[in-house]
Each structure stands twice: as structure tokens, then as C-alpha cells.
N, C-alpha and C positions, 0 to 999 in steps of 0.2 A: 921500572923494570917489569912490574906486574902488568902494566898496560901493554907492553910489547908482547908478553906471553899471551895475554888475552886476545890480541890481534891474531897471533899465530893460531890459537885454538879456534877462533871463529872462522878464519880463512880455511883451515883444514876441515872443519865441520861443514862449511858451505861446499867445498870441493867434493867432499865425500857424498854429500847429498846429491850433487850433480854427476857423480861417478867419474870424476876427472882428477883424482888425487895422484900426485907425482911422488916418486920415491923420496926426493929431497924434502918434500912437505912432511911426510911421515917421520923422517929422521929429525926434522926441525921440531915437529910436534912432541916427540919423545924427549928431545933436548929441553924444550920449554917446560914439560912436566917435571923433568929433573931439576931445572933451574928454580922453578916455583917451590919445589920441595926443599931445595937448598936455602932459599930465602926464608922460608918458614922455620927451618931448622936453626938458622942463625938468630932469628928473632926470639925463638923459644929458649935457645941456649943463653941469650942475654939475660933472660929472666932467671933461669936456673943458676947462672953464675952468681946471682945475688944471694943465693941460699948460703947458710953457714955450712962449712965443711963438715962432713959426717956421713953416716949411712944413708940418710934420706936423699941427700944430694947425689951420692954415689949411685943409688938405686935409680933415680930419674935419669941421670947421665947414661948409665948402662942401658936402660930401656930405650933411650933415644938413639944410642949407637946401634943397638940391635935393629931397631925399626929402620934406621937409615940404611944399614947394610941390606936388609930385606927388600926395601924399596928399590935400591940401586940394582940388586940382583933381578928383581922382577922386571924393571924397565929394560935391563940388558937382555933378558930372555925375550921380551917382546920385540926388541930390535933384531935379535938373532932370528926369531921366527919370521919376521918380515923380510929380512935379507935372504933367508933360505927359500922363501916362497918365489922369489925372483920373477919367473915368467907368469905365474898365477897370483901375483901379489894382490891384485884387485879382490881376490876371494878372501883374503885375510884382513883387508883394511878395516872393515867394520869391527872385527874381533880385536884388532890392535887398538883402535880408537876406544872402544868400550872398556877393554881391560886396562889400558893406560890411564884413562880417567878414573876408573874404579880404584886402581892401586894408588894413584896420587891422592884421591879423596880419602882413602883409608889412612894413608900416611899423615896427611895434614890433620885429620881427626885425632890420630894418636898424639901428634905434637900438641894440639890444643888441650888434650887431656893432661899431658905432662905439665903444661903451663898452668892449668887450673889447679893441679895438685901442688905446684910450687908456690903459687901466690899467697896462700894463707901463712906460709912459713917465712916470708920475707919481712924482716924487722925494719921499721922506720923508712921504708921505701914507698914511693907512690906506686900505685898499681897502673903500670904503663898502658894507657888507653890506646896509644898509637899501635902498639904491638897487636892488640886484639883487633884493631881496625884492619891492619894489613893482613892478618890471618883470615879475617872475614872476607876481604876482597880476594884473597887467594882461593878460598873455597868457592866463592861465587864465580870466579874466572874459570875454574875447572868445570863447574856444572854448566856454565853458559856455553861451553863448547858443544854440549849435547842439545841444548834447546835455548830458545830466546825468551824465556819467561823471567826476565829480570825482576819484575815487581814481586812475583811470588817468592823468588829467591831472597830478595832483600827482606821481605816480611819474615821468611823462615829463619834467616840468620841474624836478624837485628838483635835478638837477645844476647848473642855471642859478643857483640861489640861492647857490652858492659862488663865482661868478665876480665 
């Protein structure tokens, strides 16, 4: 799934660079950002669900719900802004791409922080490495849509894979 989103991000970034972005591509791009956020949310929720019921679990769950609603609202606003631009859409494309990536990156970062907070409180469970790896790839996919510095991104986020 993340691979499909990465392809969408890279194609839109390339099209934007060549100033040939189509309306459908921007809508797909925003949908891919939303999908990537949903995957990360599901992965982190799996970790949070392993917490004992109580105020700490409720606090993290509430925080995740607020962050999800905020992210969805911001992506919807970007889509509305793009649709409203209609004739002059090319003028807002760079803004939509930048803000979309920024909002997704902030959202994924918040989810990673929720997961980090939950992990020390999980009793008798493995610290699921796969979840960290998928969150790592999600963050890389988002950033790679802006530039192709894969190596520097891997070096930058490699420590996250051990969380």
C-alpha cells in the first residue's frame, strides 16, 4: 500500500516540476496522503490497544482522535482550495503540494510520538518492530515526494526503526 502511495507522490512531484499537473493527480495525491495517514493511524492504534484500560490509554486515544480529525480537516481544506481555484489551479499547486506534505508529516510525527509514549507501558508484549518500520517508510515516502535524497532520509530516520 505504501509503495502505491509513494508512486503517486513521486509522479505528482515530477509533474509539478514540469508544470503539467492535472486535477485528477492532485486529488489522487491528497487521497494518498490521507491513506498514508490512515495506515499509520491503524498501526499506532494496534500498539495503543495493547495498553491496559485506564486514563493513560484514554489520553493517547483521545489525542490520536483529535489529531486525525485535524489532519482530515486540513486535507479537506486543501482539496477545497484546489477545487475553488479551478481556472487558475496551476497557481496553487505548489502550495497544495507543500501544505499537504507538511500536514501529513506533522500527523505521522504525532502518531509516532503517541506510539513512543505507549510502548513503555505495554506489559509482556514484544515491541513491534514492523510497525516502526512501516511508520519509517511512511515518513520517507512523504518526504521523497519533495526531493529524491533517499540516502539522507534513510540516515535521518534510521534511528526511528528501533523504537
